[in-house]
C-alpha positions in Angstrom: -10.4 10.0 16.2 -7.7 12.6 16.9 -6.3 13.7 20.3 -3.7 16.4 20.3 -2.1 17.3 23.7 0.1 20.3 24.3 2.0 20.3 21.0 4.9 22.7 20.7 7.1 23.5 17.7 9.9 25.9 17.1 12.1 26.7 14.1 15.3 28.1 15.6 14.3 30.9 18.0 10.8 31.2 16.4 8.1 29.5 18.5 5.4 28.5 16.0 3.2 26.3 18.2 2.9 27.1 21.9 1.1 24.3 23.5 -1.8 23.3 21.2 -4.4 20.8 22.3 -7.3 19.7 20.2 -9.9 16.8 20.1 -11.6 15.8 16.8 -14.4 13.3 16.6 -14.9 10.6 14.0 -16.9 12.0 11.0 -16.4 15.6 12.1 -15.4 18.4 9.7 -13.1 20.9 11.6 -11.9 24.1 10.1 -8.8 25.8 11.4 -8.7 29.5 10.7 -6.5 32.5 11.7 -4.1 35.0 10.2 -0.9 34.0 8.3 1.8 33.0 10.8 -0.7 31.7 13.3 0.7 28.1 13.0 -2.2 26.5 11.2 -0.2 24.8 8.4 2.5 23.7 10.8 -0.1 22.1 13.0 -1.6 20.3 10.0 1.8 19.0 8.9 2.4 17.6 12.4 -1.1 15.9 12.4 -0.2 14.5 9.0 3.2 13.2 10.2 5.0 15.4 7.7 6.8 17.0 10.6 7.4 16.2 14.3 6.5 18.3 17.3 9.2 19.3 19.8 7.0 18.2 22.6 3.4 17.0 23.3 1.5 13.9 22.0 -0.8 13.0 19.1 -3.0 10.0 18.8 -4.9 9.2 15.6 -7.4 6.3 15.7 -5.9 5.1 19.0 -2.3 5.1 17.7 0.4 7.2 19.5 2.5 8.8 16.7 5.3 9.7 19.0 6.2 6.1 19.6 6.5 5.2 15.9 9.7 4.9 13.9 10.2 6.9 10.6 9.3 3.8 8.6 6.2 3.2 10.7 5.2 6.8 10.3 5.6 6.6 6.5 3.4 3.5 6.4 0.8 5.1 8.7 0.8 8.3 6.6 0.2 6.3 3.4 -2.6 4.1 4.9 -4.3 6.4 7.5 -4.0 10.0 6.2 -5.3 11.5 2.9 -4.1 14.9 1.8 -5.8 17.5 -0.4 -3.5 20.4 -1.3 -4.2 23.8 -2.7 -2.5 23.0 -6.0 -3.7 19.4 -6.3 -0.1 18.0 -6.5 -1.2 15.6 -9.3 1.5 14.1 -11.4 1.2 15.7 -14.9 2.4 12.7 -16.9 -0.2 10.4 -15.4 -3.9 10.1 -16.1 -6.5 10.8 -13.5 -6.9 7.0 -13.0 -3.1 6.5 -12.6 -2.8 9.4 -10.1 -5.5 7.9 -7.9 -4.0 4.4 -8.1 -0.5 5.5 -6.9 -1.1 5.5 -3.1 -2.6 2.1 -3.3 0.3 0.7 -5.3 2.7 2.2 -2.8 0.8 0.5 0.0 1.3 -2.9 -1.8 -2.1 -3.3 -3.4 -1.8 -5.4 -6.6 -2.4 -3.4 -9.8 -5.7 -4.9 -10.7 -7.3 -4.3 -7.3 -5.8 -0.7 -7.2 -7.3 -0.1 -10.7 -10.8 -1.3 -9.6 -10.7 0.8 -6.4 -9.6 3.9 -8.3 -12.3 3.4 -11.0 -15.0 3.0 -8.3 -13.9 6.2 -6.5 -13.7 8.2 -9.7 -17.1 7.0 -10.7 -18.6 7.9 -7.3 -17.1 11.4 -7.6 -18.6 11.9 -11.1 -15.4 11.5 -13.1 -16.2 8.3 -14.9 -15.7 10.0 -18.3 -12.4 11.7 -17.3 -10.4 8.7 -16.1 -8.0 8.8 -19.1 -7.4 12.5 -19.0 -4.2 14.0 -17.7 -4.3 16.9 -15.2 -3.7 19.5 -18.0 -7.0 18.4 -19.6 -9.1 18.8 -16.4 -10.8 21.8 -14.9 -9.8 23.1 -11.5 -12.8 21.4 -9.9 -12.1 18.1 -11.7 -8.5 18.2 -10.5 -9.7 18.6 -6.9 -12.0 15.6 -7.3 -9.2 13.5 -8.6 -7.1 14.7 -5.6 -10.0 13.7 -3.3 -10.2 10.3 -4.9 -6.5 9.8 -4.5 -6.8 10.9 -0.8 -9.5 8.2 -0.3 -8.0 5.3 -2.1 -6.4 3.7 1.0 -9.5 4.3 3.1 -7.7 6.7 5.5 -8.8 7.6 9.0 -8.6 11.3 8.3 -8.4 13.7 5.4 -6.3 16.9 5.8 -7.0 19.8 3.4 -4.5 22.7 3.3 -6.1 25.8 1.7 -8.0 23.6 -0.8 -10.0 26.5 -2.3 -7.0 28.8 -2.6 -6.5 28.4 -6.3 -10.2 28.0 -7.3 -12.7 30.4 -8.8 -16.1 30.9 -7.1 -17.9 28.1 -9.0 -15.2 25.6 -8.3 -15.0 26.7 -4.6 -18.7 25.9 -4.3 -18.1 22.5 -5.9 -15.3 21.8 -3.5 -17.4 22.7 -0.5 -20.1 20.2 -1.7 -17.4 17.6 -2.3 -16.1 17.9 1.3 -19.6 17.5 2.6 -20.1 14.5 0.3 -16.9 12.9 1.6 -18.1 13.3 5.2 -21.6 12.0 4.4 -20.9 9.3 1.9 -17.5 8.0 3.1 -17.9 9.0 6.9 -14.6 10.8 6.7 -13.0 12.9 9.4 -11.8 16.1 7.8 -9.5 18.9 9.1 -9.3 22.0 6.9 -6.8 24.9 7.1 -8.3 27.8 5.3 -8.5 31.6 5.0 -11.9 31.2 3.2 -14.8 32.1 5.5 -17.3 30.4 3.2 -15.4 27.1 3.3 -15.0 27.4 7.1 -18.8 27.8 7.4 -19.4 24.2 6.1 -17.5 22.8 9.1 -19.1 21.3 12.1 -16.7 23.3 14.2 -14.3 26.2 13.6 -11.0 26.5 15.6 -9.3 29.9 15.5 -5.5 30.1 15.9 -3.4 33.1 16.7 0.3 33.4 17.6 0.8 29.6 17.8 -2.2 29.0 20.1 -5.9 28.2 19.9 -8.0 31.1 20.9 -10.5 30.1 23.6 
């Protein structure tokens, strides 16, 4: 599903990634752990096409990202990659249903189809009675489920989660762990998680440790 070859990235004189290579299988949950400053989030942003590497190559689902234009990358990101962030990034003025619909509408799906797809996902994730609630009316765990539904709406090839338990209490952390396993088992999703949370890393099929911009062997 994902093939990363010798990725490097610097910000000025600071070398953040120093030749990172990684292979991720379809349907695999991979956790990336390591101390702050190891390059974990930078790597995730490059995989998610939010940033470009200085050198190296990335293929996702057989597509070489380095050969894509900015417009092509934007379309690829919208259709092939789902994001789950630490602080949900839900739009406060929109309902749960509207938040989930947005990526589909951006992709050109007509509003009725987007609504039906969003309703189906929210129902599958146990939020059928919360569709008209705005983020301020939802618990932390419910917000993460809405964020997961939004990540899934365009049937992406991969879901990227950046410190998804960082703002959750212990009960909601456990719920998110179960949710990620559910996404893998029910939706056959490939998931890459950047985390400092050892309990979350333990649910992964494989754990990758980074330090000083490299993967520890």
